[in-house]
Structure formats: C-alpha cells, structure tokens
C-alpha positions in Angstrom: 0.0 0.0 0.0 1.3 3.5 -0.9 2.4 5.4 2.2 0.0 8.2 1.4 -3.0 5.8 1.3 -1.7 4.1 4.4 -1.6 7.4 6.3 -5.2 8.1 5.2 -6.4 4.7 6.4 -4.7 5.0 9.8 -6.1 8.6 10.3 -9.7 7.4 9.5 -9.4 4.3 11.7 -8.2 6.5 14.7 -10.9 9.1 14.0 -13.6 6.4 14.1 -12.3 5.0 17.3 -12.3 8.5 18.8 -15.9 9.1 17.5 -17.2 6.0 19.1 -15.7 6.8 22.5 -17.9 7.8 25.4 -15.3 10.3 26.4 -16.6 13.6 25.1 -13.1 15.1 24.9 -12.1 12.6 22.2 -14.5 14.2 19.7 -11.9 16.9 19.1 -9.3 14.2 18.2 -11.9 12.6 16.0 -12.5 15.8 14.1 -8.7 16.2 13.4 -8.2 12.6 12.3 -11.3 12.3 10.1 -10.7 15.6 8.4 -7.0 14.7 7.8 -8.0 11.2 6.6 -10.5 12.5 4.0 -8.0 15.0 2.6 -5.3 12.2 2.4 -7.8 9.9 0.6 -8.6 12.7 -1.9 -4.8 13.3 -2.4 -4.3 9.6 -3.1 -7.0 9.8 -5.8 -5.1 12.7 -7.5 -1.8 11.0 -7.0 -3.0 8.0 -8.9 -4.4 10.2 -11.6 -1.1 12.1 -12.0 0.8 11.2 -15.2 3.7 8.7 -14.8 7.0 10.5 -14.1 5.3 13.8 -13.1 6.2 13.5 -9.4 2.6 13.4 -8.5 1.9 16.8 -10.1 -1.8 16.9 -9.3 -1.1 17.1 -5.5 1.9 19.4 -5.6 1.6 23.1 -4.9 4.5 24.0 -7.1 5.2 22.9 -10.6 8.3 23.2 -12.8 9.1 22.7 -16.4 11.6 20.1 -17.4 13.1 19.1 -20.8 13.8 15.5 -21.6 16.7 14.4 -23.8 14.5 14.4 -26.9 13.6 18.0 -26.3 10.1 17.4 -25.1 9.0 19.9 -22.4 6.6 18.9 -19.6 5.5 20.0 -16.2 6.3 18.0 -13.1 5.5 18.5 -9.4 8.2 20.4 -7.4 8.9 20.3 -3.7 7.1 18.6 -0.9 4.2 21.0 -0.2 0.8 19.6 -1.3 -2.4 21.3 -2.2 -5.1 22.3 0.4 -8.8 21.5 0.7 -9.8 24.4 -1.7 -7.4 23.3 -4.4 -8.4 19.6 -3.9 -12.1 20.5 -4.3 -11.4 22.6 -7.4 -9.2 19.9 -9.0 -12.0 17.3 -8.4 -14.4 19.6 -10.1 -12.1 20.2 -13.1 -11.6 16.5 -13.5 -15.3 15.9 -13.1 -14.8 13.3 -10.4 -18.0 11.8 -9.0 -17.4 12.8 -5.4 -19.0 15.8 -3.7 -16.5 17.3 -1.2 -18.8 20.3 -0.2 -19.9 18.6 3.0 -16.3 18.8 4.3 -16.6 22.5 4.7 -18.2 22.5 8.1 -15.6 20.0 9.5 -12.9 22.1 8.0 -14.1 25.2 9.9 -14.2 23.2 13.1 -10.8 21.8 12.6 -9.3 25.2 11.9 -10.8 26.5 15.2 -9.2 23.6 17.0 -5.8 24.0 15.4 -5.5 27.8 15.5 -7.5 28.8 18.6 -9.8 26.5 20.5 -13.1 24.6 19.8 -15.9 27.1 19.4 -18.5 24.6 18.5 -20.6 22.4 20.8 -19.7 18.7 20.8 -23.0 17.9 19.1 -22.1 20.2 16.1 -18.7 18.6 15.8 -20.3 15.1 15.8 -22.7 16.2 13.0 -19.9 17.7 10.9 -18.1 14.4 11.2 -21.2 12.4 10.3 -21.6 14.7 7.2 -18.0 13.7 6.2 -18.5 10.0 6.5 -20.3 9.5 3.2 -17.4 11.2 1.4 -15.1 8.5 2.8 -17.2 5.8 1.2 -17.6 7.6 -2.1 -13.8 8.2 -2.5 -13.0 4.6 -1.7 -15.6 3.0 -3.9 -16.0 5.5 -6.8 -12.4 6.7 -7.2 -10.0 4.2 -5.6 -12.2 1.3 -6.6 -11.5 -0.5 -3.4 -13.7 -2.5 -1.0 -14.2 -0.3 2.1 -14.2 -3.2 4.6 -10.9 -4.5 3.1 -9.2 -1.1 3.0 -10.3 0.3 6.3 -10.7 -3.0 8.1 -14.0 -4.6 9.1 -14.2 -3.0 12.5 -13.6 0.6 11.2 -16.0 0.1 8.2 -18.7 -1.3 10.5 -18.3 1.6 12.9 -18.5 4.1 10.0 -21.7 2.5 8.7 -23.3 2.4 12.1 -22.5 6.0 13.1 -23.5 7.5 9.7 -26.7 5.4 9.5 -27.9 6.2 13.0 -27.4 9.9 12.6 -29.0 9.9 9.1 -32.0 7.9 10.3 -32.6 10.2 13.3 -32.1 13.3 11.2 -34.7 12.0 8.6 -37.2 11.3 11.4 -36.8 14.8 12.8 -37.3 16.4 9.5 -40.4 14.3 8.7 -42.0 15.5 11.9 -42.4 18.9 10.1 -44.0 17.5 7.0 -47.5 18.7 7.9 -46.4 22.3 8.8 -47.5 25.2 6.7 -44.5 27.5 7.2 -46.5 30.5 5.8 -43.1 32.0 4.7 -40.7 30.9 2.0 -37.8 32.2 4.0 -38.8 30.2 7.2 -39.4 27.1 5.1 -35.8 27.4 3.8 -34.5 28.2 7.3 -35.8 25.0 8.8 -32.5 23.4 8.0 -30.9 25.9 10.4 -33.0 24.7 13.4 -30.7 24.1 16.3 -31.3 23.0 19.9 -30.6 26.0 22.2 -29.3 23.6 24.8 -26.8 21.5 23.0 -26.7 23.0 19.4 -27.7 19.8 17.7 -29.8 19.9 14.5 -31.9 17.0 15.7 -35.0 19.0 16.7 -38.3 17.3 16.2 -41.9 18.4 16.4 -43.8 16.4 19.1 -47.2 18.0 18.4 -48.9 15.8 15.8 -51.7 18.3 15.5 -49.4 21.2 14.7 -50.3 22.9 11.4 -48.5 26.3 11.7 -45.2 27.4 13.3 -46.8 28.8 16.4 -48.2 25.3 17.3 -44.8 23.6 17.2 -43.7 21.6 20.2 -40.0 21.2 19.8 -37.9 18.6 21.5 -34.2 17.8 20.9 -33.5 14.1 20.0 -29.9 14.6 21.1 -30.2 15.9 24.6 -34.0 15.4 25.3 -34.6 19.1 26.2 -37.6 21.0 25.1 -37.0 24.1 23.0 -38.8 27.4 22.7 -40.1 27.5 19.1 -39.9 31.3 19.0 -36.2 31.4 20.0 -35.4 28.5 17.5 -37.2 30.3 14.7 -35.5 33.6 15.4 -32.0 32.1 15.5 -32.7 30.0 12.3 -34.0 32.9 10.3 -31.1 35.2 11.4 -28.6 32.5 10.4 -30.3 31.9 7.0 -30.3 35.6 6.2 -26.9 36.3 7.6 -25.2 36.7 4.2 -28.0 38.9 2.9 -27.7 41.1 6.0 -23.9 41.3 5.5 -24.3 42.4 1.9 -27.0 45.0 2.8 -24.7 46.4 5.5 -21.8 46.6 3.1 -23.7 48.2 0.3 -25.9 50.4 2.3 -29.1 48.5 1.4 -32.2 47.6 3.4 -31.7 44.9 6.0 -33.6 41.8 5.4 -34.8 41.5 9.0 -36.5 43.9 11.4 -37.9 43.6 14.9 -41.5 42.6 14.8 -43.7 45.2 16.5 -46.0 42.5 17.9 -43.8 39.7 19.2 -40.6 41.8 19.5 -38.6 39.0 17.8 -36.1 39.8 15.1 -38.2 37.8 12.7 -40.1 40.4 10.5 -39.0 39.5 7.0 -38.9 42.8 5.0 -39.3 41.4 1.5 -42.2 39.2 2.6 -43.9 41.9 4.7 -44.6 39.5 7.5 -43.2 38.1 10.7 -41.9 34.5 10.4 -42.6 33.9 14.1 -46.0 35.3 14.9 -47.4 36.0 11.4 -47.9 39.7 11.9 -48.5 41.6 8.7 -49.1 45.3 8.2 -52.8 46.0 7.6 -51.9 48.8 5.2 -48.7 48.7 3.2 -49.5 52.0 1.5 -50.2 55.3 3.3 -53.9 56.0 3.5 -53.1 59.7 2.8 -50.4 59.9 0.2 -49.9 56.3 -1.0 -46.3 56.0 0.1 -45.0 52.7 1.4 -45.7 52.2 5.1 -42.8 50.6 7.1 -42.7 48.6 10.3 -41.2 51.7 12.0 -44.1 53.8 10.8 -46.5 51.3 12.4 -44.4 51.0 15.6 -43.9 54.7 16.3 -46.8 56.4 14.4 -50.4 56.0 13.5 -51.3 52.7 11.8 -51.9 53.2 8.1 -49.9 56.4 7.8 -46.4 56.9 6.6 -44.0 58.9 8.9 -44.4 62.1 6.9 -48.2 62.1 7.0 -48.2 61.1 10.6 -45.9 64.1 11.3 -48.2 66.5 9.4 -51.2 65.2 11.3 -49.6 65.6 14.7 -48.3 69.0 13.7 -51.8 70.1 12.7 -53.1 69.0 16.1 
C-alpha cells in the first residue's frame, strides 16, 4: 500500500475510534483525524491520476518545467508541499470526479478552530460535521479508488462508520419528517428550517412532538440529542437570522435595506422585510400603502406612528393637532 494511502487509512481508523468513544473530549481528536483522513484519501486519488513520471503533479503546490533528452517539455511536481482543501475540491471539479466534497466545509471550519485557537462549536455540532463527512469517505474509496471499504479500512472501522452515519441519518430524517404537515407560511422560514438548532446542545436534531401542529406557532420542539424542550420562537428567530446572515452582510456593506427587522408585535427579530410579515407570529401590516399619500408604510411607521400612515403624513397630522 502506498504510504499516502496508508496514512489516510490510519487517520480514519483512529478518527472512528475517537468518534465511538464515550469520552466527550475525544470528539476533538476525531475531528482532526477524520478531516485529515478524508484529505489524504482525496490526495491519493489525485496522486493515482497524475501522469507517470510527473512527481505526483496533481497534488503538488509547485510545478516546474523540465526538458527531456529528446527536447520534449513537460510540467512536473516540485517540492514537498501539497495542495489544500480548496485546491483539492477545485481539482476534483475540473476532473469531473464523481465525489462531492462540499460537506467537508463545516468540518474544515471546526478543525481550523481547534488547530489555531480553541473549539468554538458544541460537541453535538462537531459530531454532526463528522457524520456529514462519513459518506465522502465511502464515495472516494468506492467510486475513485475502486477498493472494497471493509478491506481497505478493516471490518471494525468500516462497520463503525456505517453504524454511526446510518444512526445519525435515520434520526435526522425522522426529525425532518415531523415537520412535513407544517405550513410555514413563509418561503424564508421554510428554507431556514435546516438551520433549526437546539438552544441547549446546538444539535440539529430537533423534532416536532405535536402531531396536530399545522403552523409554526403550534410547534412543540424537543431535541432528540439531549432530550430538552426548545422554545419554538427562539429557535425560529435564530434560524431565520442565520439563514439571512449573508443577505444582512451584503446589505450592511452596500448600504441597502436589512432583510430582517424587529416585529412590533412579538418583539422578535423575525419580521422579513421582502415578505412583509413576521416569520414567528405571522404579523402583517394591515396597510402597506399610506392612506393619505400612497407612500410605502414601514414597520417603524407602524411602531412609532399611526397605523396606516407613513412617517411624513403622521408628522403632518400631529403638527396640525
């Protein structure tokens, strides 16, 4: 076995042992090892695809031109430094390899926190990021290395990987299915459901335990990870904020309108401006156009002025009084 592949296998085996441990501290070691193992597996794929005599050019950061005795010029890998995750993902895309590495991003962010500062994610989030990476291991081994996973990783490690990934996926699917009957009443909230997190342990395994719930306000949220109940208003507020975080950043940078405002009814940061309604309590402005001049009525006009009037008309009315 090539030393690069051997290093990948050992890293994954150690990572899976750490992941299965009841010692919560070992989840940090698991994140390091699984992340490293996936990158090493991907590099092994590119090493095998590198042309003969190229010094594994596809995994080298530096390249140099060489001329053979017959005058042919070619590029070969130079030095010992190898490409990083971004370059690996880009090379996989360029070569149209049938492996999606995008689910490695969250684990990469966690690993960077661990290596450069300290863990900033709850153990449950680290476990989920590792679980997301596990299907990538299988895809690389089967689709690109054309190996039998149980033979390459060992039966114990492969069995552990299947068990952990399957258990998490089954629980995640069950949690998401508990929301199937909910009318989210908002396209933004419907998309933000994937950002639902337990306020207690940060796990994404929140389920709805109210079988009669039809709208968000009727949700009875319970975490399948820690068993704690969750306030649906707080969960919705955090999920919508996270879902619209990039839009809020762009608006702040470009001086545009923020996508979220504080709802004047429930006081949650869940009033979605472009939808004209609150994702949490469903509040909508009765009049979106000023009854006097026809100008647009904003949430602030409603909150601080007379319902149905824009700020200018409200000012004129009060001045006349």
